[in-house]
C-alpha positions as CSV (number, residue, x, y, z in Angstrom):
1,M,-7.3,-22.2,26.9
2,A,-8.5,-22.3,23.2
3,K,-5.8,-23.1,20.7
4,P,-4.9,-20.2,18.3
5,M,-6.3,-20.4,14.8
6,P,-3.7,-21.4,12.2
7,A,-2.1,-18.6,10.3
8,E,-3.5,-18.4,6.7
9,L,-2.7,-15.9,4.0
10,T,-4.7,-14.0,1.4
11,I,-3.0,-12.4,-1.5
12,C,-4.8,-9.2,-2.6
13,I,-4.1,-7.7,-6.0
14,C,-5.5,-4.3,-6.9
15,T,-5.6,-3.8,-10.7
16,R,-6.7,-1.3,-13.3
17,N,-6.7,-2.0,-17.0
18,R,-3.8,-4.4,-17.0
19,P,-5.2,-7.9,-17.7
20,A,-2.0,-9.2,-19.2
21,D,0.1,-8.2,-16.2
22,L,-2.6,-9.5,-13.8
23,Q,-2.5,-12.9,-15.6
24,L,1.2,-13.2,-14.8
25,A,0.7,-12.0,-11.2
26,L,-2.0,-14.7,-10.7
27,E,0.2,-17.4,-12.2
28,S,3.0,-16.5,-9.8
29,V,0.6,-16.7,-6.9
30,A,-0.6,-20.1,-8.1
31,A,3.0,-21.3,-8.2
32,A,3.7,-20.5,-4.6
33,W,4.3,-23.3,-2.1
34,P,2.7,-23.8,0.3
35,A,-0.4,-22.5,-1.4
36,V,-2.1,-19.4,-0.2
37,A,-5.5,-19.8,1.4
38,A,-7.2,-17.2,-0.9
39,V,-6.7,-14.7,-3.6
40,V,-8.7,-11.4,-4.0
41,V,-8.7,-9.2,-7.1
42,A,-10.1,-5.7,-6.7
43,D,-10.7,-4.3,-10.1
44,D,-10.7,-0.6,-10.9
45,S,-10.7,-1.2,-14.6
46,T,-12.7,0.9,-17.0
47,D,-13.6,-2.1,-19.2
48,D,-14.6,-5.8,-18.7
49,R,-11.3,-7.5,-19.8
50,T,-10.2,-8.1,-16.2
51,A,-13.6,-9.4,-15.1
52,D,-13.7,-11.8,-18.0
53,L,-10.2,-13.0,-17.3
54,V,-10.9,-13.8,-13.7
55,A,-14.3,-15.4,-14.5
56,N,-13.0,-17.6,-17.4
57,Q,-9.5,-18.5,-16.2
58,H,-9.4,-18.1,-12.4
59,P,-12.7,-19.1,-11.0
60,H,-11.2,-19.7,-7.6
61,V,-10.2,-16.1,-7.2
62,S,-12.5,-13.8,-5.2
63,Y,-13.4,-10.9,-7.6
64,V,-14.6,-7.5,-6.4
65,R,-15.4,-4.6,-8.6
66,G,-13.5,-1.6,-7.3
67,P,-15.1,1.8,-6.5
68,L,-13.1,3.6,-9.3
69,R,-11.8,6.2,-6.8
70,G,-8.1,5.3,-6.7
71,L,-5.8,2.9,-5.0
72,G,-6.7,3.6,-1.4
73,A,-10.3,2.9,-1.9
74,N,-9.5,-0.1,-4.1
75,R,-7.3,-1.6,-1.4
76,N,-10.1,-1.3,1.1
77,A,-12.4,-3.1,-1.4
78,A,-10.0,-6.0,-1.4
79,I,-9.8,-6.0,2.4
80,S,-13.6,-6.4,2.6
81,R,-13.2,-9.9,1.1
82,V,-10.4,-11.1,3.4
83,W,-11.3,-13.8,6.0
84,T,-7.9,-15.2,6.8
85,S,-5.6,-14.3,9.7
86,H,-3.1,-12.4,7.4
87,L,-3.0,-10.6,4.1
88,A,-0.5,-9.3,1.6
89,F,-0.8,-6.9,-1.3
90,I,1.1,-7.3,-4.6
91,D,0.7,-5.0,-7.5
92,D,-0.8,-6.3,-10.7
93,D,2.6,-5.9,-12.3
94,A,4.4,-7.7,-9.5
95,R,5.2,-11.4,-9.1
96,L,5.0,-13.4,-5.9
97,D,8.2,-15.4,-5.2
98,P,7.5,-19.1,-5.0
99,K,9.0,-19.3,-1.5
100,F,7.2,-16.2,-0.1
101,V,4.5,-18.0,1.8
102,L,7.0,-20.6,3.2
103,I,9.4,-17.8,4.4
104,W,6.5,-15.9,5.9
105,R,5.3,-18.9,7.9
106,E,8.8,-19.6,9.2
107,A,9.4,-16.0,10.2
108,L,6.0,-15.9,11.9
109,A,6.5,-19.1,13.8
110,A,9.9,-17.8,15.1
111,L,8.2,-14.8,16.8
112,P,8.1,-15.3,20.6
113,S,4.7,-13.7,21.1
114,Q,2.2,-11.0,20.0
115,R,2.1,-12.4,16.5
116,Q,-1.1,-10.6,15.8
117,R,0.5,-7.2,16.4
118,V,3.5,-7.8,14.1
119,I,3.8,-6.7,10.4
120,L,6.6,-8.5,8.5
121,T,8.1,-6.6,5.6
122,G,10.8,-7.5,3.1
123,A,12.0,-6.1,-0.2
124,E,11.2,-6.0,-3.9
125,R,13.4,-6.6,-6.9
126,K,13.0,-3.9,-9.5
127,A,15.3,-4.2,-12.6
128,D,18.8,-4.4,-11.1
129,S,17.8,-2.8,-7.7
130,I,16.6,-4.2,-4.4
131,I,14.1,-1.8,-2.8
132,Q,14.1,-2.0,1.0
133,P,12.1,0.0,3.5
134,K,13.2,3.6,3.7
135,A,12.2,6.3,6.2
136,P,10.6,9.4,4.9
137,T,12.4,12.7,5.0
138,F,10.8,15.8,6.5
139,L,9.3,16.6,3.1
140,G,7.9,13.1,2.8
141,H,10.2,11.5,0.3
142,Q,10.8,7.9,1.2
143,S,14.6,8.0,0.8
144,R,16.3,8.0,4.2
145,S,18.1,4.8,5.2
146,Y,17.2,3.5,8.7
147,R,19.9,3.8,11.3
148,F,21.1,0.6,13.0
149,G,18.6,-0.5,15.6
150,E,16.1,2.2,14.6
151,P,12.5,0.9,14.7
152,L,10.8,0.6,11.3
153,Y,7.7,2.7,10.6
154,T,7.5,2.1,6.8
155,V,7.1,-1.0,4.6
156,V,7.7,-2.2,1.1
157,I,4.0,-2.8,0.2
158,N,4.9,-5.5,-2.5
159,A,6.6,-7.7,0.1
160,T,4.7,-7.1,3.4
161,V,2.3,-9.4,5.3
162,F,-0.2,-7.7,7.6
163,P,-2.3,-9.3,10.3
164,S,-5.8,-8.9,9.1
165,D,-7.0,-7.7,12.5
166,L,-5.2,-4.4,11.8
167,F,-7.8,-3.5,9.3
168,D,-10.6,-3.8,11.8
169,E,-8.9,-0.8,13.4
170,I,-7.7,1.3,10.4
171,R,-8.0,1.3,6.7
172,F,-6.2,2.8,3.7
173,D,-6.9,6.5,3.3
174,E,-9.4,6.8,0.4
175,C,-8.2,10.3,-0.5
176,L,-5.0,8.6,-1.9
177,V,-5.5,7.9,-5.5
178,Y,-1.9,6.9,-6.0
179,G,1.3,7.3,-4.0
180,S,2.4,7.3,-0.4
181,D,-0.4,4.9,0.7
182,E,2.1,2.4,2.1
183,I,3.8,5.1,4.2
184,D,0.4,6.3,5.6
185,I,-0.9,2.8,6.5
186,A,2.4,1.8,8.1
187,M,2.6,4.9,10.3
188,Q,-1.1,4.5,11.3
189,A,-0.3,0.9,12.2
190,V,2.7,1.9,14.4
191,A,0.6,4.5,16.1
192,H,-2.0,1.8,16.9
193,G,0.6,-0.3,18.6
194,Y,1.7,-2.6,15.8
195,H,5.4,-3.5,15.2
196,I,7.1,-3.7,11.8
197,L,9.9,-6.3,11.5
198,W,12.4,-6.5,8.7
199,T,12.3,-10.0,7.2
200,P,15.1,-10.4,4.6
201,G,13.8,-13.5,2.9
202,L,10.5,-11.8,1.9
203,V,11.4,-10.6,-1.6
204,N,9.0,-10.3,-4.6
205,D,9.7,-9.0,-8.1
206,H,8.2,-5.9,-9.6
207,F,8.0,-5.1,-13.3
208,P,6.5,-1.5,-13.5
209,S,4.0,-1.4,-16.3
210,P,3.7,1.8,-18.5
211,V,-0.1,1.4,-18.4
212,N,-1.9,3.9,-16.1
213,R,1.3,6.0,-15.6
214,D,-0.4,9.1,-17.1
215,Y,-3.4,8.6,-14.9
216,Y,-1.2,8.2,-11.8
217,A,1.3,11.0,-12.6
218,G,-0.9,13.8,-11.4
219,H,-1.5,12.3,-7.9
220,A,1.9,11.2,-6.5
221,E,3.1,14.7,-5.5
222,A,-0.2,15.6,-3.9
223,A,-0.2,12.4,-2.0
224,R,3.3,13.0,-0.7
225,I,2.4,16.4,0.7
226,Y,-0.9,15.3,2.1
227,V,0.5,12.2,3.9
228,A,3.4,14.2,5.3
229,M,1.1,16.9,6.6
230,K,-1.3,14.3,8.0
231,R,1.6,12.6,9.7
232,Y,2.6,15.7,11.6
233,S,-0.8,17.0,12.4
234,R,-2.9,13.8,13.0
235,I,-0.5,10.9,13.7
236,E,2.4,12.5,15.6
237,R,0.3,15.5,16.7
238,S,3.3,17.7,16.5
239,F,1.8,21.1,15.6
240,V,5.2,22.7,15.5
241,K,6.3,20.3,12.7
242,A,2.9,20.7,11.0
243,G,3.2,24.5,11.0
244,I,6.8,24.4,9.6
245,F,5.8,21.9,6.9
246,L,2.7,24.0,6.0
247,F,5.1,26.7,4.7
248,V,8.2,24.6,3.7
249,G,6.4,21.8,1.9
250,P,4.4,23.9,-0.7
251,G,7.3,26.3,-1.0
252,H,9.7,23.5,-1.9
253,L,7.3,22.2,-4.4
254,M,7.0,25.6,-6.2
255,V,10.8,26.1,-6.3
256,H,11.4,22.6,-7.6
257,A,8.6,23.1,-10.3
258,V,10.2,26.4,-11.5
259,R,13.6,24.9,-11.7
260,R,12.3,22.0,-13.7
261,H,9.8,23.7,-16.0
262,G,10.2,27.4,-15.6
263,L,7.3,29.7,-14.8
264,V,4.9,27.2,-16.3
265,G,5.8,24.9,-13.4
266,L,4.1,27.3,-11.0
267,L,0.7,26.3,-12.6
268,S,1.4,22.7,-12.0
269,A,2.5,23.3,-8.4
270,A,-0.6,25.4,-7.8
271,R,-2.8,22.6,-9.1
272,T,-1.0,20.1,-6.8
273,I,-1.5,22.4,-3.8
274,S,-5.2,22.8,-4.6
275,Q,-5.5,19.0,-4.9
276,V,-3.9,18.6,-1.4
277,C,-6.5,21.1,0.0
278,Q,-9.3,19.1,-1.5
279,M,-7.9,15.9,-0.1
280,F,-7.9,17.4,3.4
281,L,-11.5,18.5,2.9
282,R,-12.5,15.0,1.9
283,S,-10.4,13.2,4.5
284,R,-13.0,13.4,7.3
285,R,-15.6,11.5,5.3
286,P,-16.3,8.0,6.7
287,I,-15.4,4.8,4.7
288,A,-18.3,3.5,2.7
289,A,-20.5,1.2,4.7
290,H,-20.1,-1.8,2.4
291,Q,-16.4,-1.6,3.0
292,S,-16.4,-1.1,6.7
293,V,-16.5,-4.8,7.8
294,R,-14.2,-7.6,6.8
295,A,-15.4,-11.0,5.8
296,R,-15.3,-13.5,8.6
């Protein structure tokens, strides 16, 4: 019987117009012990500052120009450069804990079997808070605490290690420009027979940058509604839930918008609902051919 290949980790960093933050993220990865096997930067920037930073100061990093279609597509661009057994994503404004790799290796080694079908997830430190995996509510808000013994079906993306083979089966949804992509990929993984295990020692820091917030703001609500509807109709295949959500989800959005912004809020809600409809129309398109196969 052939011996299993040793577990090796790639850190993937998706970035957009944040070279200063990316520099700190890369420094944190370089400080990890044991060292990671590879680092990939997928760059959705609208200028050359990030490309110049990587070329001049981090020549060991695998750089890929992103498709400029949002975070889902940019994550897939990073995945296309991964050759190791496992991968993890951190945001460009996050920092890898120095012991992250060591704790991951110890947790992986402690698993009795089926290591290639297990996703290990931890938490992120954000200001004075510790963000742990939360289950989504019916409306798609990731806010419900898991009950004791309840299987996990969500992750904290900044502190999660995925087996790379997962991405030969599924990819990030490229309709998702920003928001809810970690819920969607985790639920897809569970539906494909992967297991998510809580690993308390996996903790990374996150320092949310103000850069790009205006760009992302218009996409988060549409992503939440789209992913919730996709969950009921395509993953769980519960057409009763999908039918109920079809009426409750947009209705809740409109009521919340009016309460917050008055009648003007209806225009914003209508734009969001239109955006969701466009996402569903695009969602059947195949992933671009150059992103369909991982590096080996």
